Every structure is written in structure tokens, then in C-alpha cells.
N, C-alpha and C positions, 0 to 999 in steps of 0.2 A: 392655350390660356383662355380663361373665361373672362370677358370684359362686361358682358351684358348685365350681370347682377350689380356690380359696383356703379356702372354708369347710370343704372336706374335709381340707385339710392343716393348718389352724390347731391342732386338738387335738395333733397331733404336734409342732408348733413350740412349743406351750405346755409340753408334757411335757419337751422338750429344754431349755427355759429354767428349769425349776424348780430352785431351790436355788443359783442363781448367786450367788457371793460376791465379796468385795473382790478387786481385781486383785492377782495374784501371778504371777511367772514360773513356768512349768511345772517339774516336778521333774526330777531328773537322768536319769530314764528317757525323757525326751522325745526325739523324732526330731532328727537332727542333719544338718548340711550335710556336704559332702564333706571340708571341713577340720576336722570334728569339733565345730563350734560349733552351738548351737541356732539355728534360724531366728528372727530378730528382726523383729517387725512393729510399726511405730509408727503409731498411729491418732489422727487429729486431727479433733475435732468443730468445729462453728462456735463453740461456747462450752461451758463446763462448768457444772455445777450447775443444769441444768434437767432435768425428769423425762424428757423425750424422749431426750436424749443419755445420761442416766444409764442408761436402759433399754438403749440401744444398747451401752453399755459392758458391762453385765452379759452380754449375748449374746456380745460379743466375748471376754470373759473365759472364758466357758464353752467356746467353741470352741477358744481357745488352750490350755486345760487338756487338752482331749480330744486335740488334735493335737500336744502337746508343743512349742508355740510360746512364745517369750518375747514377751509383749505389753507395749507401752508405750502407754497411753491417756491423753492429756493435751491441754490446749488453753487458750485465753485465757478470762478471766472476762467479757469483752465481745466481741461479734461484730465484730471488726475484722480487716482484712487484715494490718495491722502486727503485731498480737499473734500471729496464726497463723504469719507468716513467721519469727519468732524460733524457734519450735519446729522448723520445717522445716530451718532452718540448723543447729540443734543436732544433729538426727538425721542430716543428711548428714555432719557431722563425726564423729559416732559410728559411721558406716558400718553402719547398720541394713540389713536385707535388703529391706524393703519399707516404703513410706510411703503411708498411706491418708488422703486429705484430703477434708473437706467444706468447700470454699472459700467464704469470705464474699464475696470479690471475685475471681471466676474469672480475670479477665485478669491479676491480680497474681501468680499462681503460676507462670506459664509459665517464667520464668527459673530458678526453683527446680526445676521439673520437669526442665529441661534439665541442670542441674547434677547432680541426683540420678541421672539416667540415665547421664550420663558416668561417674559413680562406680559404675555397675553396680547401682543400686538400682531395684527395680520401683516404679512409682508408680500408685496407683489413686485414683480419686475415688469417693466414696460419699455418699449423701443428696442432694448437689447436685453438678453437673458443671462441668467446665472443658473443653469439647470441643476447644478450640483449643490446649490446653496441651501436647499430645503425650503425655498419660497413656496407660498401657498398657491400662487397663480402667476402666469405670464400673460401679458396682453401684448400680442405681437401685431405689428402693422400689416404684415403680409405673410403668406406662406413662404418660408425661406427658400425652399427648393424652387418654387415657381419663379421667384424674383431672380435668383442666380442663373437659372437656365434661360429665362427670358432675355436677360442682359447678354448672355453669351450668344444666343441664337441671333439676336438683333445685330450684334457686332459682326458676326460671321457673314450675315447677309450683306451688310454695308461694305465689308471688305471683299466681297466676291468670293468668299470661301478660302482665301489663301493670303499669306503674308505674315509679317511680324506684328505682334501686339504686346501691350504692356498693361500693368495695373497701377492705379493710383488709389491709395487707401489711407484713411486718417490714422489708423493705429493697427498694430498686429495683435492687440489685446482685446479690442471690442468684439464681443461675441457675435453680435448681429452682422457686422460688416464682414467678419472673417467666415461666418457660416455662408453668407452669400458668395463670398470669394471662392470657398471650397466647392460649392455647387457649380459655380461658373467654370472653374478649372476642370471639374469632372465632366461637365458638359462639353468642354473643348475637345475631348477625345472623339466626339462625334464629328468634329471638323478637323480632320488630319492635316489639312493644308495650312493650318494656323500654327505659328510658333511663338510661344510666350518668351520674351527676352528680358523683362525687368519687372520688378515690383517696387514702386516708390511710396514711401511713408510720408504723409503730408501734415501730420500733427494737428488735425482739425483747424487748419489755418489756410484760408483761401489764397493769400499772397504767397505763402510758402509753397503751396501746391503749384502755383504758377511757376515759381522758380524751379521746382523739381522737374516739372514737365518740360520747361525750356531746356534744362540740362539733358533730359531724356531725348528730346527731339534732336539735339546736337549730337548726342552719342549714337543715335540710330537714325540717320537721315532717311533710311528706307522704311521706317516705321509706318504701318498702315492703320493701326487702330489702338484705342485705349478704352478700358472700362474703369470708371471711377466710382467708388462705392460709398460716397457720402456727400452731403449737401454743399460742403466747401470745396472738395476736390474737383467736382464736376465743373463749376464755373472757373475755378483756378486753371484747370486744364484747358477749358475753352478759350480763356484769355491767352494762354501760351500758344495755342494753335493759331489763333487770330493774329497775334503779333508776329509769328513766324511765317505768315502768309501761306499757311497750309490748310486753310479751310477748303473742304471738298477733297483734300488729299489724305488727311488723317481722320478716320472716323472716331467719334467719341460717343459713348453711351454711359448711362449711369442714373443715379437717383438724386434729384435736387429739387429746389423750389421754383415755382413759376417766376417770382420776382427776380431771382438771380439769373434765370436762364432765358427769359423772354427775349432779351437783346440778341443772344447768341443763336437762338432758334430762328428769329426773323432775319438775321444777317446771313443765315446759311452755314454758320460754323458748326452747328449741331442739328442733325436731322430730327432726333427725338430724344426724350429722356423720360424717366418714370418716377412716379411718387404716389402717395396716398394722401388723404386729408389729415395732417397732423393735429388739427383741432379736434377731429373726431377721435383720434387716438387718446388725447388727453381727457376728453369727455367720457369715453368708455371706461378708461382706467378708474376714474372717480366713481362712476356708477358701480363697477364691480368691487372696488374696495369697500364701499358702503354696504353692499350686499353681503360680503364676507363678514364684516363686523357684526351685522345683524343676524348672522348664523344661517343665512340662506344658502342653499345648494346651487352653486354655479355650474350648470351642465349644458350639454348640447341641446339646442332648441329653445333654451330659456329666452323669453321675450324681454328685451331691454328697450324702454321707450326712446324713440328716435333712432334706434340702431337695428331694430328688427330682431330676428332670432340669432342667437349666438352660434358661431361656427368654430369648431375646435380642430386642432392639428391632428392628423391621423397618426402621428408619431409620438405625441405627448398629450395625454388626457388632461393635463393642467395648463395647456396653452390655448388661449383664445386667439382666433385670427380675425382681424378687423375687416379686411377686404382684399380683393385682387388689386395688383398695381394698375395705375392709370398710365397710358401711353400719351405723352404730350408731344404735339407737333405744331407747326405754324398754322395748321388748319383749325386747331381746337384750343390752343393755349389761352386765347382771350375769353373763352367760354367758362374757364375755371378760375375764379377769383378767390383764393384762399386767404387773402390779406397778406400774402407772402411776396 
């Protein structure tokens, strides 16, 4: 796995994100379309009021101010397809220029993507994909295979290459989480001493994740490892391990935020976890949405101010990769302040 590129660019991303404030449309000096109106970008997270998507929002807001874009960032309070669809329908009626969706149920958005594109609206996915929806572009935080394989290899190392392990995951519908899960499970074949014994669905809820992992630990007292695939499942699982007195006995890896995980890393409950800068993800998505609206060709090597040259997935020519995952440990966690 290559860390040097992202480690070199993180200070710049952090500097760009400093001082991001509450959402507000850009001022009158903002760039305008041919008809004189400002470009309007609507951005839909899986759900609102969690620190990961709050950080993405701050990055999107900053990019919108810099670009003169009118940004609408909103979403459901619970991670459901039905809640998201209501927002998409409203934005189609409002005739925004671009809609950026992190779909809870990727298959459910296809008909909305088709309607939006008929109305001349650009559609991007971000954070999680809907590859069969007909979207114009996907802005992915990491290479899915790299993350899934990295998590599996890290868990195997911490487990000493043998023993029972389990999965904690927010949903079996979310495309990004389950793509990472599939890559991790495929990678597990390279570690024949490991045995997958359970998959717990945690519903994007940290407290529920704690409860499910507590039940898991009781059901499998000889469990040696857990991979958690979302920002709420990891701290929920960490709290369950801590309460059960199994810190150092049950390895836990996954992707979450420094704010949620700092305590568990410093207490030795978790040796490491992985993430990217979600503010940069939000900011890059706004940049690319505006570029598509203006008819620009978004391609490999395109220079985006503050983000460098674009990198694309080798498997999907319409998928931009933000960065490699960052490995957080007690030795470096305080060096990365994402406001999370």
C-alpha cells in the first residue's frame, strides 16, 4: 500500500479546510452559467448529524464559497432510501444543475438518476456508489480493493494469522461498505488460519453496534478479531471490547474518525484504524460537479486546485479516487486534526 503520496498532500488538504463555516450560498460575485444564474449543486449524504458527513459538509461548503457555487447540503436523519428519494425528487423539481448522492440503497436511485439526466441535471455519486444507475461520475474516497485488503491484512497480522474473526457493518445494502467487505473476505483466503464466524449489522448506530458486538463476544468467547466497516461500528465495537475487558485480546480494525477513536487508540483498545479526509471528499465532489455542469472533460491527470492531479480507478473510467487510506495509531493520531 502506498502512503507517501497522501501523507504529502494531507497538510495541504488540512490547510484548505481550516475555518469552514456553516452552509451559505456564495456571494453575488460567484461564477454564473450562460443564463446568468449561479451553478447550483445539491449534495445528499447517507444521513445527517454524524461527524463524518458533517466534516464532508464543511469541505463542500468551503469549495462552494471558493468556486461561487450555490450549495444545498441536506439529507435524512436516518439512513434510508425512502428518505433520500424525497430530497432527490425535490431537487429535480427545483432544477438544480447537479445532484451528488451517497446512496443508502444504490439500486433504488436508478429511476431518479434517469429523471434527473432527462432534465439536464448532472448526477454524481460520492462516498458510496451506484454503478448501474447511469451516474455521470463517482467520487470515491479510496480504492475499494486497497482498503478491503489493507483491513484484512492488518487484522490477520494482529491476530497472529489464526483464530476466529467477525464483521460489524452498518448495512448490507451500502455499496461502499459491502465492496470493502467483499474485498476483505476475498483477501482472507490468503490467511487460511482465520475463520469468519459472524456478520453483525449495526444500522449506522454506534450504541446499537456496541450492543451487537457485546452479544457477539458472549456468543464467541474465543473470538480474536473484528473488522468494522463504518465510522459508527468501529467505536461501538471498541466500547464493547473495552467493557468486556478484552482490550489486547480481541483485535479491532476498521475505518472511523479521529474524534471517535482517539480515546480507544490511546487506551490500547485499538492498535490502529484507517480513514481519509472527509472534508477533502466533500470539496472534491463540489469541484467536479461544477466542472461537469460547465461541460469540462473530467479525466485522468486533470489538475484540480488544492487536490492535485486526478487519479481514476483502473476498473471504472468514471470513478475518481481521492487518496490512499491513512493508518492512524497512537503515534500519529494527534498530528491529524480533521475537526472530527
